[in-house]
FISETI-408123 format. One record per residue: x, y, z of N, C-alpha, C in turn; residue number from 1; residue in three letters. Coordinates in pm, whole numbers, plus 50000, padded with zeros to 5 digits. Layout:
BEGIN
ZAMI    n.xx    n.yy    n.zz   ca.xx   ca.yy   ca.zz    c.xx    c.yy    c.zz     k     r
ZAMI       X       Y       Z       X       Y       Z       X       Y       Z   NUM   ALA
...
***
This chain:
BEGIN
ZAMI    n.xx    n.yy    n.zz   ca.xx   ca.yy   ca.zz    c.xx    c.yy    c.zz     k     r
ZAMI   55108   47860   48486   55156   47731   48534   55238   47749   48661     1   UNK
ZAMI   55250   47640   48740   55316   47646   48870   55419   47533   48880     2   UNK
ZAMI   55528   47563   48956   55632   47463   48987   55680   47486   49128     3   UNK
ZAMI   55752   47384   49186   55792   47391   49327   55940   47355   49339     4   UNK
ZAMI   56007   47439   49424   56149   47413   49452   56160   47291   49543     5   UNK
ZAMI   56242   47189   49510   56251   47070   49595   56328   47094   49725     6   UNK
ZAMI   56401   47207   49738   56481   47233   49859   56398   47306   49965     7   UNK
ZAMI   56344   47423   49928   56268   47505   50026   56118   47492   50010     8   UNK
ZAMI   56072   47412   49912   55929   47387   49887   55851   47514   49853     9   UNK
ZAMI   55919   47616   49801   55850   47736   49757   55786   47711   49622    10   UNK
ZAMI   55663   47759   49605   55588   47741   49482   55595   47871   49403    11   UNK
ZAMI   55630   47859   49274   55645   47975   49188   55548   47963   49071    12   UNK
ZAMI   55511   48079   49020   55431   48087   48899   55523   48126   48785    13   UNK
ZAMI   55519   48054   48675   55605   48082   48562   55530   48059   48434    14   UNK
ZAMI   55584   48121   48326   55521   48109   48197   55609   48033   48100    15   UNK
ZAMI   55564   48029   47974   55636   47953   47872   55773   48012   47842    16   UNK
ZAMI   55786   48146   47856   55915   48210   47826   56023   48161   47921    17   UNK
ZAMI   55991   48143   48050   56091   48096   48146   56127   47950   48123    18   UNK
ZAMI   56034   47870   48070   56061   47729   48047   56153   47706   47929    19   UNK
ZAMI   56137   47786   47822   56214   47762   47700   56356   47815   47708    20   UNK
ZAMI   56384   47905   47802   56518   47963   47809   56624   47858   47842    21   UNK
ZAMI   56597   47769   47936   56696   47666   47976   56636   47528   47973    22   UNK
ZAMI   56535   47509   47886   56470   47379   47872   56417   47326   48005    23   UNK
ZAMI   56351   47418   48082   56288   47380   48207   56377   47390   48329    24   UNK
ZAMI   56506   47416   48316   56595   47426   48432   56593   47570   48481    25   UNK
ZAMI   56557   47590   48610   56542   47723   48666   56616   47732   48799    26   UNK
ZAMI   56632   47854   48850   56697   47880   48978   56592   47931   49076    27   UNK
ZAMI   56593   47878   49199   56498   47922   49302   56533   48062   49346    28   UNK
ZAMI   56439   48150   49348   56460   48287   49392   56462   48302   49542    29   UNK
ZAMI   56432   48194   49617   56431   48203   49764   56559   48146   49825    30   UNK
ZAMI   56597   48024   49783   56716   47960   49840   56832   47951   49741    31   UNK
ZAMI   56810   47982   49614   56915   47981   49514   56944   47845   49457    32   UNK
ZAMI   56871   47743   49488   56897   47610   49436   56846   47599   49294    33   UNK
ZAMI   56918   47522   49209   56872   47498   49075   56796   47367   49066    34   UNK
ZAMI   56688   47363   48986   56607   47241   48978   56533   47239   48846    35   UNK
ZAMI   56483   47120   48814   56407   47102   48691   56261   47138   48719    36   UNK
ZAMI   56215   47246   48656   56078   47291   48681   55974   47199   48619    37   UNK
ZAMI   56014   47118   48518   55917   47030   48454   55877   46914   48544    38   UNK
ZAMI   55960   46885   48649   55930   46770   48734   55801   46789   48811    39   UNK
ZAMI   55773   46911   48854   55650   46939   48931   55562   47040   48861    40   UNK
ZAMI   55576   47058   48731   55498   47158   48659   55349   47119   48661    41   UNK
ZAMI   55266   47217   48694   55121   47191   48706   55046   47315   48660    42   UNK
ZAMI   54930   47290   48596   54847   47403   48551   54765   47463   48665    43   UNK
ZAMI   54730   47384   48765   54649   47432   48877   54710   47383   49006    44   UNK
ZAMI   54688   47461   49111   54735   47425   49244   54631   47340   49314    45   UNK
ZAMI   54676   47243   49394   54579   47166   49473   54521   47253   49583    46   UNK
ZAMI   54407   47216   49639   54348   47297   49747   54440   47302   49869    47   UNK
ZAMI   54446   47419   49930   54529   47439   50049   54463   47375   50170    48   UNK
ZAMI   54547   47336   50271   54694   47343   50275   54758   47220   50208    49   UNK
ZAMI   54874   47238   50149   54947   47126   50089   55097   47150   50114    50   UNK
ZAMI   55173   47042   50105   55318   47048   50130   55396   47045   49999    51   UNK
ZAMI   55373   46942   49918   55450   46928   49796   55355   46905   49679    52   UNK
ZAMI   55399   46958   49565   55325   46933   49443   55356   46791   49394    53   UNK
ZAMI   55264   46722   49335   55292   46586   49285   55394   46591   49171    54   UNK
ZAMI   55482   46494   49170   55586   46488   49066   55527   46430   48939    55   UNK
ZAMI   55570   46484   48827   55525   46438   48696   55614   46320   48652    56   UNK
ZAMI   55554   46206   48631   55629   46089   48585   55656   46098   48435    57   UNK
ZAMI   55776   46059   48396   55815   46067   48256   55756   45949   48181    58   UNK
ZAMI   55686   45981   48072   55624   45875   47991   55729   45805   47906    59   UNK
ZAMI   55710   45676   47886   55803   45600   47803   55787   45635   47656    60   UNK
ZAMI   55667   45666   47615   55640   45702   47476   55598   45848   47473    61   UNK
ZAMI   55656   45927   47386   55615   46069   47378   55466   46078   47347    62   UNK
ZAMI   55395   46170   47414   55251   46184   47387   55228   46242   47249    63   UNK
ZAMI   55119   46196   47189   55080   46246   47056   54974   46353   47073    64   UNK
ZAMI   54999   46467   47017   54902   46578   47026   54821   46583   46899    65   UNK
ZAMI   54691   46598   46915   54600   46589   46801   54529   46719   46769    66   UNK
ZAMI   54508   46806   46868   54428   46926   46847   54510   47031   46773    67   UNK
ZAMI   54479   47051   46645   54551   47147   46560   54491   47285   46580    68   UNK
ZAMI   54574   47380   46616   54531   47518   46631   54558   47599   46506    69   UNK
ZAMI   54675   47579   46447   54711   47657   46328   54808   47576   46244    70   UNK
ZAMI   54790   47578   46111   54882   47511   46019   54912   47608   45905    71   UNK
ZAMI   55037   47658   45889   55069   47753   45780   55063   47686   45644    72   UNK
ZAMI   55023   47763   45546   55016   47713   45409   55157   47706   45350    73   UNK
ZAMI   55188   47604   45265   55321   47596   45201   55343   47709   45103    74   UNK
ZAMI   55465   47767   45097   55491   47880   45006   55479   47837   44861    75   UNK
ZAMI   55434   47932   44777   55419   47903   44633   55556   47895   44568    76   UNK
ZAMI   55583   47791   44488   55713   47771   44421   55720   47852   44292    77   UNK
ZAMI   55842   47893   44255   55861   47971   44133   55837   47883   44012    78   UNK
ZAMI   55789   47939   43900   55763   47858   43779   55894   47808   43720    79   UNK
ZAMI   55902   47680   43689   56023   47621   43629   56030   47652   43482    80   UNK
ZAMI   56154   47654   43430   56173   47684   43287   56115   47575   43201    81   UNK
ZAMI   56127   47453   43248   56075   47340   43171   55964   47277   43252    82   UNK
ZAMI   55853   47269   43192   55738   47211   43262   55763   47064   43287    83   UNK
ZAMI   55755   47027   43408   55774   46888   43446   55645   46837   43510    84   UNK
ZAMI   55621   46716   43488   55498   46662   43551   55512   46661   43703    85   UNK
ZAMI   55411   46712   43765   55411   46720   43911   55304   46631   43968    86   UNK
ZAMI   55332   46585   44085   55234   46498   44152   55117   46581   44203    87   UNK
ZAMI   55001   46525   44203   54886   46601   44255   54906   46636   44404    88   UNK
ZAMI   54861   46755   44441   54880   46795   44582   54809   46700   44677    89   UNK
ZAMI   54881   46677   44784   54825   46586   44885   54705   46650   44951    90   UNK
ZAMI   54607   46573   44970   54484   46621   45036   54507   46623   45186    91   UNK
ZAMI   54493   46739   45244   54511   46754   45387   54383   46714   45458    92   UNK
ZAMI   54394   46617   45540   54278   46570   45615   54273   46640   45750    93   UNK
ZAMI   54159   46697   45778   54139   46765   45905   54079   46668   46005    94   UNK
ZAMI   54126   46682   46128   54080   46594   46236   53965   46662   46309    95   UNK
ZAMI   53846   46603   46303   53728   46656   46371   53691   46574   46494    96   UNK
ZAMI   53788   46497   46545   53757   46409   46658   53733   46486   46787    97   UNK
ZAMI   53792   46607   46795   53777   46684   46919   53657   46778   46917    98   UNK
ZAMI   53589   46787   46804   53473   46875   46795   53351   46807   46853    99   UNK
ZAMI   53268   46885   46918   53144   46836   46981   53027   46903   46913   100   UNK
ZAMI   52938   46824   46858   52822   46877   46787   52697   46849   46871   101   UNK
ZAMI   52611   46947   46876   52482   46932   46944   52373   46924   46839   102   UNK
ZAMI   52298   46816   46833   52192   46806   46732   52090   46917   46747   103   UNK
ZAMI   52034   46955   46636   51937   47065   46636   51812   47030   46714   104   UNK
ZAMI   51770   46904   46708   51649   46866   46781   51670   46874   46931   105   UNK
ZAMI   51799   46856   46977   51826   46867   47121   51815   47011   47168   106   UNK
ZAMI   51856   47107   47079   51842   47249   47117   51697   47291   47122   107   UNK
ZAMI   51620   47244   47023   51480   47285   47018   51394   47215   47121   108   UNK
ZAMI   51446   47105   47180   51364   47031   47278   51340   47115   47402   109   UNK
ZAMI   51438   47204   47435   51420   47287   47555   51315   47394   47533   110   UNK
ZAMI   51308   47443   47409   51214   47550   47381   51078   47499   47335   111   UNK
ZAMI   51065   47368   47320   50940   47311   47269   50829   47329   47371   112   UNK
ZAMI   50718   47379   47325   50603   47399   47412   50531   47268   47432   113   UNK
ZAMI   50471   47247   47545   50396   47124   47566   50275   47118   47475   114   UNK
ZAMI   50229   47000   47444   50110   46989   47359   49991   47060   47419   115   UNK
ZAMI   49895   47087   47334   49777   47162   47379   49700   47086   47485   116   UNK
ZAMI   49700   46955   47475   49629   46876   47577   49696   46889   47712   117   UNK
ZAMI   49831   46893   47712   49901   46909   47840   49878   47047   47897   118   UNK
ZAMI   49881   47150   47811   49854   47285   47863   49713   47299   47914   119   UNK
ZAMI   49621   47223   47854   49481   47233   47897   49461   47174   48034   120   UNK
ZAMI   49526   47060   48061   49507   46991   48188   49609   47032   48293   121   UNK
ZAMI   49698   47123   48260   49795   47166   48359   49725   47248   48466   122   UNK
ZAMI   49751   47222   48593   49683   47300   48700   49726   47446   48695   123   UNK
ZAMI   49631   47532   48700   49654   47675   48694   49658   47733   48834   124   UNK
ZAMI   49764   47806   48858   49777   47867   48989   49694   47994   48994   125   UNK
ZAMI   49610   48001   49090   49524   48117   49107   49595   48219   49193   126   UNK
ZAMI   49663   48309   49126   49737   48413   49199   49657   48540   49220   127   UNK
ZAMI   49539   48551   49151   49462   48674   49166   49381   48677   49294   128   UNK
ZAMI   49338   48560   49342   49253   48557   49462   49322   48612   49586   129   UNK
ZAMI   49450   48570   49617   49511   48626   49738   49531   48776   49732   130   UNK
ZAMI   49542   48831   49609   49563   48974   49599   49433   49052   49591   131   UNK
ZAMI   49321   48983   49569   49196   49053   49552   49127   49083   49684   132   UNK
ZAMI   49134   48993   49782   49056   49013   49903   49103   49133   49986   133   UNK
ZAMI   49233   49170   49990   49264   49293   50066   49199   49417   50008   134   UNK
ZAMI   49194   49426   49871   49129   49541   49811   48979   49542   49839   135   UNK
ZAMI   48917   49425   49836   48774   49418   49867   48749   49463   50011   136   UNK
ZAMI   48835   49419   50103   48819   49458   50243   48838   49608   50261   137   UNK
ZAMI   48941   49664   50197   48967   49808   50209   48853   49888   50150   138   UNK
ZAMI   48804   49848   50032   48693   49921   49969   48566   49912   50053   139   UNK
ZAMI   48542   49798   50115   48424   49784   50201   48434   49876   50323   140   UNK
ZAMI   48553   49880   50384   48570   49967   50500   48556   50114   50463   141   UNK
ZAMI   48612   50153   50347   48598   50293   50304   48453   50327   50275   142   UNK
ZAMI   48380   50234   50212   48239   50260   50185   48159   50272   50316   143   UNK
ZAMI   48193   50189   50416   48125   50199   50544   48154   50330   50614   144   UNK
ZAMI   48281   50373   50610   48318   50500   50671   48248   50616   50601   145   UNK
ZAMI   48241   50610   50467   48171   50715   50393   48023   50719   50427   146   UNK
ZAMI   47961   50602   50440   47819   50599   50476   47796   50657   50615   147   UNK
ZAMI   47886   50626   50710   47873   50682   50844   47889   50832   50844   148   UNK
ZAMI   47983   50884   50765   48002   51028   50757   47880   51097   50698   149   UNK
ZAMI   47825   51039   50590   47705   51098   50531   47587   51093   50628   150   UNK
ZAMI   47575   50983   50703   47467   50973   50801   47485   51074   50913   151   UNK
ZAMI   47610   51100   50953   47633   51197   51060   47604   51339   51012   152   UNK
ZAMI   47639   51367   50884   47610   51501   50832   47460   51525   50823   153   UNK
ZAMI   47386   51425   50776   47241   51440   50764   47164   51378   50878   154   UNK
ZAMI   47221   51378   50999   47156   51312   51112   47025   51379   51150   155   UNK
ZAMI   47017   51513   51134   46893   51581   51173   46775   51535   51088   156   UNK
ZAMI   46799   51526   50956   46691   51480   50869   46654   51335   50893   157   UNK
ZAMI   46753   51250   50925   46723   51110   50953   46642   51095   51081   158   UNK
ZAMI   46673   51173   51181   46598   51163   51307   46457   51216   51289   159   UNK
ZAMI   46440   51321   51206   46307   51376   51184   46220   51282   51100   160   UNK
ZAMI   46283   51198   51018   46205   51108   50933   46129   51007   51019   161   UNK
ZAMI   46001   50985   50981   45917   50898   51062   45963   50752   51059   162   UNK
ZAMI   46012   50704   50942   46053   50564   50931   46194   50543   50985   163   UNK
ZAMI   46291   50620   50933   46430   50603   50976   46447   50645   51121   164   UNK
ZAMI   46380   50755   51160   46390   50799   51297   46336   50698   51396   165   UNK
ZAMI   46221   50634   51360   46168   50530   51449   46262   50411   51461   166   UNK
ZAMI   46326   50374   51349   46422   50262   51355   46542   50297   51439   167   UNK
ZAMI   46591   50422   51429   46706   50464   51509   46670   50467   51657   168   UNK
ZAMI   46551   50515   51689   46510   50520   51830   46494   50379   51887   169   UNK
ZAMI   46443   50286   51807   46429   50148   51855   46567   50084   51873   170   UNK
ZAMI   46661   50115   51782   46795   50058   51795   46869   50114   51915   171   UNK
ZAMI   46847   50241   51947   46914   50301   52062   46848   50263   52194   172   UNK
ZAMI   46723   50219   52190   46656   50183   52315   46714   50058   52377   173   UNK
ZAMI   46769   49967   52294   46824   49843   52349   46951   49865   52428   174   UNK
ZAMI   47055   49933   52374   47175   49955   52456   47163   50072   52552   175   UNK
ZAMI   47053   50149   52542   47035   50261   52634   47104   50388   52590   176   UNK
ZAMI   47134   50403   52460   47199   50525   52413   47093   50632   52386   177   UNK
ZAMI   47138   50755   52364   47048   50867   52341   47084   50932   52209   178   UNK
ZAMI   46980   50957   52129   47001   51027   52004   47021   51176   52032   179   UNK
ZAMI   47098   51245   51948   47114   51390   51968   46982   51463   51949   180   UNK
ZAMI   46965   51571   52020   46842   51650   52011   46840   51724   51878   181   UNK
ZAMI   46724   51717   51812   46705   51782   51682   46590   51880   51696   182   UNK
ZAMI   46615   52004   51655   46511   52107   51667   46410   52094   51555   183   UNK
ZAMI   46282   52099   51591   46171   52099   51494   46067   52199   51543   184   UNK
ZAMI   46095   52330   51527   46004   52432   51584   45864   52429   51522   185   UNK
ZAMI   45851   52379   51399   45718   52374   51338   45628   52270   51403   186   UNK
ZAMI   45686   52177   51477   45606   52076   51545   45581   52111   51691   187   UNK
ZAMI   45605   52236   51728   45567   52288   51861   45434   52363   51848   188   UNK
ZAMI   45336   52324   51927   45203   52382   51918   45175   52466   52042   189   UNK
ZAMI   45139   52591   52018   45106   52682   52129   44961   52657   52170   190   UNK
ZAMI   44943   52611   52293   44809   52578   52343   44740   52698   52406   191   UNK
ZAMI   44813   52779   52483   44752   52894   52550   44860   52996   52580   192   UNK
ZAMI   44819   53122   52592   44913   53230   52624   44839   53335   52706   193   UNK
ZAMI   44914   53404   52790   44857   53508   52876   44965   53612   52903   194   UNK
ZAMI   44929   53739   52891   45020   53851   52915   44956   53939   53021   195   UNK
ZAMI   45032   53970   53127   44984   54055   53236   45102   54130   53296   196   UNK
ZAMI   45067   54234   53374   45172   54312   53438   45242   54227   53543   197   UNK
ZAMI   45372   54251   53557   45450   54174   53652   45409   54214   53794   198   UNK
ZAMI   45378   54118   53878   45331   54155   54013   45441   54208   54103   199   UNK
ZAMI   45563   54182   54076   45671   54220   54166   45768   54319   54107   200   UNK
ZAMI   45754   54357   53980   45848   54450   53916   45769   54552   53838   201   UNK
ZAMI   45812   54680   53849   45748   54788   53776   45798   54791   53633   202   UNK
ZAMI   45709   54834   53543   45741   54847   53400   45791   54714   53342   203   UNK
ZAMI   45723   54608   53381   45758   54475   53331   45631   54396   53308   204   UNK
ZAMI   45642   54301   53218   45531   54214   53185   45569   54070   53216   205   UNK
ZAMI   45468   53991   53254   45486   53847   53275   45401   53774   53171   206   UNK
ZAMI   45469   53689   53093   45403   53615   52986   45409   53467   53021   207   UNK
ZAMI   45293   53405   53016   45286   53261   53040   45240   53193   52911   208   UNK
ZAMI   45314   53088   52876   45284   53014   52755   45269   52867   52790   209   UNK
ZAMI   45177   52801   52719   45160   52657   52731   45177   52597   52591   210   UNK
ZAMI   45274   52509   52579   45301   52451   52447   45323   52301   52459   211   UNK
ZAMI   45310   52233   52345   45323   52088   52341   45412   52048   52222   212   UNK
ZAMI   45495   51947   52250   45583   51893   52146   45509   51782   52073   213   UNK
ZAMI   45468   51807   51949   45394   51709   51872   45486   51621   51785   214   UNK
ZAMI   45615   51638   51800   45709   51553   51725   45722   51417   51792   215   UNK
ZAMI   45765   51317   51716   45783   51182   51770   45919   51164   51835   216   UNK
ZAMI   45994   51270   51850   46128   51263   51909   46147   51383   52000   217   UNK
ZAMI   46241   51369   52092   46273   51479   52183   46349   51586   52107   218   UNK
ZAMI   46320   51711   52138   46389   51822   52073   46430   51925   52178   219   UNK
ZAMI   46531   52004   52148   46578   52101   52248   46472   52207   52276   220   UNK
ZAMI   46488   52270   52390   46395   52376   52426   46407   52490   52325   221   UNK
ZAMI   46296   52546   52283   46301   52642   52172   46345   52781   52218   222   UNK
ZAMI   46388   52856   52117   46410   53000   52136   46275   53069   52113   223   UNK
ZAMI   46224   53138   52216   46092   53201   52209   46110   53344   52160   224   UNK
ZAMI   46038   53377   52052   46043   53512   51993   45912   53582   52030   225   UNK
ZAMI   45921   53692   52107   45804   53769   52151   45804   53901   52076   226   UNK
ZAMI   45693   53927   52006   45680   54051   51928   45557   54127   51979   227   UNK
ZAMI   45576   54257   52016   45468   54344   52065   45442   54452   51961   228   UNK
ZAMI   45313   54470   51927   45275   54566   51823   45167   54659   51876   229   UNK
ZAMI   45148   54774   51806   45044   54870   51845   44915   54836   51772   230   UNK
ZAMI   44817   54924   51784   44686   54898   51724   44691   54899   51573   231   UNK
ZAMI   44783   54976   51514   44795   54980   51369   44879   54864   51312   232   UNK
ZAMI   44929   54777   51395   45009   54664   51351   45158   54693   51337   233   UNK
ZAMI   45200   54813   51384   45342   54847   51378   45416   54774   51491   234   UNK
ZAMI   45527   54720   51457   45606   54647   51557   45676   54745   51649   235   UNK
ZAMI   45653   54724   51779   45716   54811   51878   45841   54746   51939   236   UNK
ZAMI   45829   54623   51983   45939   54554   52051   45942   54409   52003   237   UNK
ZAMI   46063   54357   51984   46080   54215   51955   46193   54163   52044   238   UNK
ZAMI   46166   54056   52112   46264   54000   52205   46279   53850   52179   239   UNK
ZAMI   46405   53804   52169   46435   53662   52153   46488   53610   52285   240   UNK
ZAMI   46418   53513   52342   46454   53457   52472   46513   53317   52451   241   UNK
ZAMI   46640   53300   52493   46705   53170   52483   46656   53076   52592   242   UNK
ZAMI   46674   52944   52576   46630   52852   52682   46695   52881   52817   243   UNK
ZAMI   46818   52930   52817   46881   52963   52945   46821   53086   53010   244   UNK
ZAMI   46739   53165   52935   46675   53283   52994   46552   53247   53075   245   UNK
ZAMI   46486   53135   53042   46366   53100   53117   46378   52965   53189   246   UNK
ZAMI   46496   52895   53180   46517   52772   53252   46653   52779   53322   247   UNK
ZAMI   46655   52738   53450   46778   52738   53527   46833   52598   53551   248   UNK
ZAMI   46753   52495   53529   46795   52358   53554   46869   52304   53430   249   UNK
ZAMI   47001   52278   53445   47080   52231   53331   47044   52087   53293   250   UNK
ZAMI   46999   52007   53389   46960   51870   53355   46838   51869   53263   251   UNK
ZAMI   46742   51957   53292   46623   51966   53206   46660   52018   53068   252   UNK
ZAMI   46756   52111   53064   46800   52162   52934   46866   52053   52850   253   UNK
ZAMI   46944   51966   52914   47011   51859   52840   46912   51754   52790   254   UNK
ZAMI   46808   51724   52870   46711   51623   52828   46623   51672   52715   255   UNK
ZAMI   46596   51802   52709   46511   51858   52606   46363   51834   52634   256   UNK
ZAMI   46282   51870   52537   46138   51856   52549   46098   51720   52492   257   UNK
ZAMI   46045   51634   52577   46012   51497   52539   45902   51495   52434   258   UNK
ZAMI   45895   51389   52352   45789   51381   52250   45651   51369   52315   259   UNK
ZAMI   45557   51452   52267   45421   51452   52319   45406   51521   52453   260   UNK
ZAMI   45513   51580   52508   45505   51643   52640   45447   51784   52628   261   UNK
ZAMI   45375   51827   52732   45318   51962   52742   45385   52033   52857   262   UNK
ZAMI   45424   52160   52836   45495   52236   52938   45445   52379   52940   263   UNK
ZAMI   45473   52446   53049   45434   52587   53067   45560   52669   53085   264   UNK
ZAMI   45567   52784   53019   45683   52873   53025   45640   53007   53082   265   UNK
ZAMI   45721   53061   53169   45699   53194   53225   45811   53285   53177   266   UNK
ZAMI   45771   53393   53106   45868   53486   53047   45849   53623   53108   267   UNK
ZAMI   45959   53692   53130   45956   53828   53185   46023   53920   53084   268   UNK
ZAMI   45945   54024   53039   45996   54120   52941   45962   54261   52990   269   UNK
ZAMI   46030   54356   52930   46005   54496   52967   45875   54544   52904   270   UNK
ZAMI   45798   54625   52983   45669   54676   52937   45693   54793   52841   271   UNK
ZAMI   45649   54782   52713   45671   54893   52619   45573   55008   52637   272   UNK
ZAMI   45477   54996   52725   45380   55103   52749   45242   55064   52702   273   UNK
ZAMI   45149   55164   52709   45010   55136   52676   44987   55118   52527   274   UNK
ZAMI   45086   55153   52443   45065   55139   52300   45069   54992   52254   275   UNK
ZAMI   45131   54906   52330   45140   54765   52292   45009   54697   52326   276   UNK
ZAMI   44937   54661   52220   44807   54598   52239   44802   54460   52172   277   UNK
ZAMI   44896   54429   52087   44897   54300   52015   45026   54226   52049   278   UNK
ZAMI   45011   54097   52064   45126   54012   52101   45133   53894   52003   279   UNK
ZAMI   45255   53860   51967   45278   53749   51875   45396   53667   51928   280   UNK
ZAMI   45379   53535   51922   45482   53445   51974   45526   53350   51862   281   UNK
ZAMI   45655   53326   51858   45713   53232   51761   45823   53148   51825   282   UNK
ZAMI   45856   53042   51761   45957   52950   51815   46065   52923   51707   283   UNK
ZAMI   46189   52919   51752   46302   52889   51664   46378   52769   51718   284   UNK
***
């Protein structure tokens, strides 16, 4: 509780013990003035800023208090020597005017579920749809990336395939892109070959080959394998010639051997001597 000094307007907090000591008369701890604390006694302070607490007006009739907190039981009397008729004990009536009861149906009304018809027609919020489309988009992108990776790994087989390769070549023809060169040495056909002594170098041979690319796609220039054997079929010399060994034009090397194209190759190898009578050519 709070009270205010009427001289210096200082507000003090005090309890019941300070009020009962002098029946509400107290001394100000700031200016030393004595005053009746009951005149401005208040349970709560008004909102700041304020100057003076409101004065409590004295009621003409003492207030009647009704809320009973505790009532002690009357002590038991000693038994009298002579039994005398006693009046029946007075019935103590309890005052329930200050009690507040909440009906049970009011408590259960908050927890009551709506009827089945209301739950059936209540609009349902579709919260799964906004969360589903990002996962669908991510899964689609991952599947597309995986398909592209698998296609890149097996690109040689796809280009060699007659159906898929034709579709890829038609798709690349529109924007003008070029498919990577894929080697298919089994689709290179040797049309003619000739081996003779080199006209300008001693102990050397000049080999001329005519071959055709029978594949439906361009492929890199092959690695030519030249094998020289004697009359008994024993291998004397084997030489692997890379495309850079018989071609000097880098532009032609990058373009590769066009589909259906026929070309002639001139190879220079060392002469193994008169024992070499058989020649064999292969492509890698």
